Each structure stands twice: as C-alpha cells, then as structure tokens.
C-alpha positions in Angstrom: 10.5 18.9 29.6 10.0 15.8 28.5 7.1 16.8 26.0 9.6 19.4 24.3 12.0 16.8 23.4 9.6 15.3 19.9 12.4 14.6 18.0 11.0 14.3 14.0 12.6 11.4 12.8 12.0 8.6 9.4 10.8 5.7 12.2 7.4 7.5 13.3 6.2 6.9 9.3 4.0 4.3 9.6 5.2 1.1 7.6 1.9 0.7 5.9 1.1 3.6 5.3 -2.5 5.7 6.9 -5.3 6.9 4.8 -6.3 10.3 5.6 -9.8 12.3 5.6 -9.2 15.7 3.9 -11.1 19.0 5.4 -11.3 22.0 3.9 -10.9 24.9 6.5 -13.6 27.9 5.3 -13.8 30.0 8.2 -11.1 31.1 10.8 -13.2 31.3 13.7 -11.6 33.0 16.7 -8.2 30.7 15.8 -5.0 32.3 15.8 -2.0 31.2 14.3 -0.4 28.2 16.6 2.0 30.1 19.0 5.8 29.0 19.0 7.8 27.6 21.8 7.3 23.9 23.7 4.6 22.7 25.5 2.2 24.9 23.5 -2.2 24.5 23.5 -3.6 25.7 19.7 -6.7 25.9 20.4 -8.4 25.4 16.8 -11.8 24.1 17.6 -13.8 27.3 16.5 -12.4 26.5 12.9 -15.4 25.5 10.4 -14.4 22.5 8.5 -16.0 21.4 4.8 -15.4 17.3 3.9 -13.4 17.6 0.7 -11.9 14.1 -0.3 -8.7 11.9 0.9 -5.5 10.8 1.1 -3.4 8.3 1.1 0.1 8.7 2.6 1.9 5.4 1.0 4.5 4.0 -0.4 4.9 4.3 -4.0 4.2 1.0 -5.6 1.7 0.5 -8.3 0.7 4.0 -8.6 0.2 4.8 -12.1 3.0 7.1 -12.3 6.2 5.2 -10.1 7.7 4.0 -13.1 8.1 8.0 -14.3 9.3 8.8 -10.7 12.3 6.4 -9.9 14.2 7.8 -7.1 10.8 8.2 -5.5 9.6 5.8 -3.0 6.4 7.3 -1.2 3.5 9.5 -3.0 1.1 11.7 -1.0 -2.1 10.2 -3.0 -5.0 13.4 -3.1 -8.4 12.3 -4.2 -11.1 15.7 -4.1 -14.3 14.8 -3.9 -15.6 14.4 -7.2 -12.1 14.8 -9.0 -8.8 12.9 -10.4 -6.7 12.3 -7.9 -3.5 13.5 -8.1 -0.1 12.6 -6.8 3.3 14.1 -4.9 5.8 12.1 -5.7 8.1 11.4 -2.3 12.0 10.1 -1.4 11.9 9.5 1.7 15.0 8.6 3.8 16.9 8.7 7.3 17.7 12.1 6.0 14.4 13.9 5.4 11.4 14.1 2.5 12.2 15.1 -0.4 9.4 16.0 -2.8 10.6 14.7 -6.9 7.1 15.9 -8.5 3.9 17.7 -7.5 0.6 17.8 -8.8 1.0 14.8 -10.8 -0.6 14.7 -13.7 -3.5 17.8 -13.9 -0.5 20.3 -13.5 2.5 18.3 -13.3 5.5 20.3 -12.4 9.0 18.3 -11.3 11.9 18.9 -9.8 15.4 18.4 -11.4 17.1 19.7 -8.1 14.9 17.7 -5.2 12.9 20.3 -2.6 13.3 19.0 1.4 10.6 19.6 3.0 11.6 17.9 6.4 14.9 17.1 7.6 15.7 13.7 9.9 16.4 14.3 12.3 14.9 17.7 13.3 14.5 19.1 16.4 12.4 22.0 18.1 14.4 25.1 17.4 16.5 23.9 14.0 16.4 25.1 11.0 17.3 23.9 7.6 17.8 25.5 4.1 17.8 23.9 1.1 18.3 25.1 -2.8 15.9 23.4 -5.0 15.0 23.6 -8.4 11.8 23.1 -9.9 9.8 24.4 -13.7 9.8 27.6 -12.3 13.8 27.6 -12.1 16.3 27.6 -8.9 14.9 28.5 -5.7 15.8 28.3 -1.8 13.8 27.5 1.0 14.5 27.3 5.2 12.1 25.2 7.5 12.1 25.7 11.1 10.6 23.7 13.5 8.8 25.9 15.5 7.1 24.5 18.0 5.8 21.4 20.1 2.0 21.0 21.8 -1.4 20.0 21.3 -3.8 20.9 18.4 -7.6 21.1 19.5 -9.7 21.1 16.6 -13.3 20.1 15.8 -12.1 16.7 13.8 -9.9 15.9 17.6 -7.2 16.4 19.8 -4.1 15.7 19.1 -0.6 15.7 21.4 2.6 15.6 20.2 2.5 17.9 17.2 4.9 19.7 15.7 5.1 23.3 13.9 7.1 23.7 10.9 7.3 26.8 9.3 9.0 28.1 6.1 10.1 31.2 4.3 8.0 30.6 1.6 4.9 31.0 4.3 4.5 27.7 4.3 3.0 26.8 8.1 2.5 22.8 9.2 1.4 21.3 11.8 3.1 17.5 12.2 1.3 14.9 13.5 4.5 12.5 15.3 2.5 9.4 16.2 2.5 8.6 13.1 4.4 11.2 10.7 1.7 13.3 8.3 0.2 16.4 7.8 -2.2 17.7 10.6 -2.5 21.4 9.2 -1.3 22.1 5.9 -1.9 26.1 5.3 0.3 27.7 2.3 -0.9 31.5 3.0 -3.9 31.2 0.9 -5.8 27.7 1.4 -5.6 25.6 5.2 -6.2 22.0 5.1 -7.1 18.8 7.5 -6.0 15.9 7.5 -7.5 12.9 10.1 -7.4 9.5 9.7 -9.8 7.3 8.4 -9.2 4.3 8.4 -7.4 1.6 11.2 -4.6 1.2 8.0 -3.9 1.1 4.0 -4.9 -2.8 3.4 -7.5 -2.6 7.1 -10.0 -0.3 6.1 -12.8 -3.5 6.4 -11.7 -3.9 10.2 -12.9 -0.1 11.5 -14.9 0.1 14.2 -16.4 3.5 15.4 -15.6 4.2 18.4 -17.4 6.2 21.8 -17.0 7.1 24.4 -20.0 8.7 27.3 -21.3 10.1 29.0 -19.9 13.2 27.9 -19.4 14.7 30.8 -18.5 12.0 32.5 -18.5 12.2 36.9 -18.0 8.8 38.1 -16.7 6.8 35.2 -15.8 6.9 30.8 -17.8 4.4 28.9 -15.8 3.5 25.7 -17.3 1.0 22.6 -15.5 0.0 20.1 -11.9 0.0 20.7 -10.3 -3.2 19.9 -6.4 -4.3 21.5 -6.0 -0.5 21.7 -3.4 1.3 24.2 -4.6 4.2 26.2 -3.6 7.3 27.6 -5.5 10.1 29.4 -4.0 13.7 29.6 -5.0 17.0 29.8 -5.0 19.8 27.5 -1.6 20.3 28.5 -0.4 16.8 27.3 0.5 15.5 30.6 -0.2 12.0 30.9 -2.4 11.0 33.7 -3.3 7.3 33.4 -2.6 5.0 31.0 -4.1 1.0 30.1 -5.1 -1.7 27.0 -8.1 -2.5 25.8 -8.4 -6.2 25.0 -11.6 -6.5 23.7 -14.8 -5.1 21.7 -16.6 -5.1 24.8 -18.2 -2.0 27.0 -14.7 -1.1 28.7 -15.5 1.1 31.8 -12.4 3.8 33.3 -12.5 5.2 36.4 -12.5 9.1 36.4 -13.9 9.5 39.9 -10.0 10.8 40.7 -10.4 13.4 38.2 -10.8 17.0 38.6 -13.3 19.0 37.1 -12.6 20.1 34.1 -11.3 18.3 30.3 -9.4 15.6 29.0 -8.1 14.0 26.1 -8.4 10.0 25.9 -6.0 9.0 23.6 -6.4 5.2 21.7 -3.7 3.5 19.4 -4.2 0.6 17.4 -2.7 -0.8 14.2 -0.4 2.6 14.1 -3.5 4.7 14.3 -4.3 6.8 16.9 -7.8 8.4 17.6 -8.4 11.2 19.8 -11.6 12.1 21.9 -11.7 14.4 24.3 -14.3 14.5 27.4 -15.0 16.6 30.5 -15.3 15.3 33.9 -17.9 17.0 36.0 
C-alpha cells in the first residue's frame, strides 16, 4: 500500500523547470479512461499520438508578459509546431497551483480571482472546491484525486502517476517525480507530455539512452546512461531492484533471476526521469 500514499506537494516541482515534448492523441485505440483507486495499471499503449510542439514548465522570470502578471512565478509556455508561443501564468506556492492568466497572448483570459487547479498537500481520495473569476465571470470547480498507479503509453511507462479530475470534465494524469501534467484531457482533446531534455539549462547535455536486447534473457545492456540512479519495477509498480550508473560506458544489468514477463527500467538524473519497458524471456 506504500504505492498508494503519494501525496502531491510543492517540493515535487523541479526547481530548474522541465522541457516537455507535446503530443496530440489522434486515435484512442482500445484505451479507456483511467480507472479510480490505488495501485492501478492504466494501459494507454494503443493510443495513436502525433507530435505537435513543446511545452516548457519554467519560472516566469524573463518571459514576455511577466511584468503584466507580477503575482505569477511560473508559466506553462506552450509552443505548437509552426505557431507562436502561448503562456499560462501560474502562482505556485506551498498551498497549490493557481492560474493567473491563460492563452496569453493569442486569446488572453485573465483571472481577477485565480483558479486553483491543484492543492498542496493532496492525497488519494481528497477533493477541494474553488471559486474563481475569469473573463467569462464567476464560476466554481471541484477537483478530486481519484486514482494512483502506472501509465503505459506509446512514449514510455510512467510510475507513481496521480489521476485528478474536475467537475468541468477535465482529466489530468500528473507525473509526480518531478511534478508535471503527463496527460491532459478536457473532453474535446487529449494531450500527452513527456520530458524532452535533461533540464532547461542542460539541453545540450542530453544523451540518448538505449536498452537491448529486447526481449532479453540473462542480461540487459544499457547505453548512454550518465550518473543515473535506476530501478526495475514490474507493471504494478513494485520495485524489484535498484542501483546506480556511474559512466556513459555500456552497462550490463543481470536479468536471469527475473520471471518471464514485462518490466520497466526507470532512470533518474538531473531532475528528469526516463523509462524503458522491456520483456524478459
């Protein structure tokens, strides 16, 4: 049950920000809405995704409209391919994440009473209701943390994901280490975000990570991992083995004692997680 106790909090946000690749879901395949409850496995592997741009989740300093929104300290800077960047200005504190303005500047929507989209701390089965006022007038929304588990997507497998839903038909899957929206579905469209770089300031240092052979038998070779801690989990999120890679040389993980089946290799370095799913024969 330890897997069920992930509590959302401000400390989960990467201090240096995070750069995310953005994908649109163009076909759902056989995937269904993630179920509620603890220790779920959400198989979204059959969805079809199309790359549509990037999103930077960073501090608002030096962004074009920071002076207009002095109460905002973070932004989601969304840059669709071939289009100008739009900004969602946020105030993030120990009590939660509030939207100060969104769709800036293309269709700017200012909030005279900010809209809270996440509460800190927030644990599984907790809810909160927030009243806000934007350019359409006053409104109210309730957000509920309804599920926790592992999300399997065509872009990777992600453990310790929190499902948060709203009474405005939003479904968000929050990655929790670091904290960022992995999936956002609003009833009209569904976007998936995955880390693109090791960090905003270290984009040039990223190295591709590969694991082979897949499927494997006695060992798994990992290439391109630098100073990364790693763990192998099963699809239920249970940790089976942990360790550290200390160089970029070819690493070898023994897999002979693993039962036949599917596993997840999770690597963490410089505030970014990478995941690779592999099969043991």
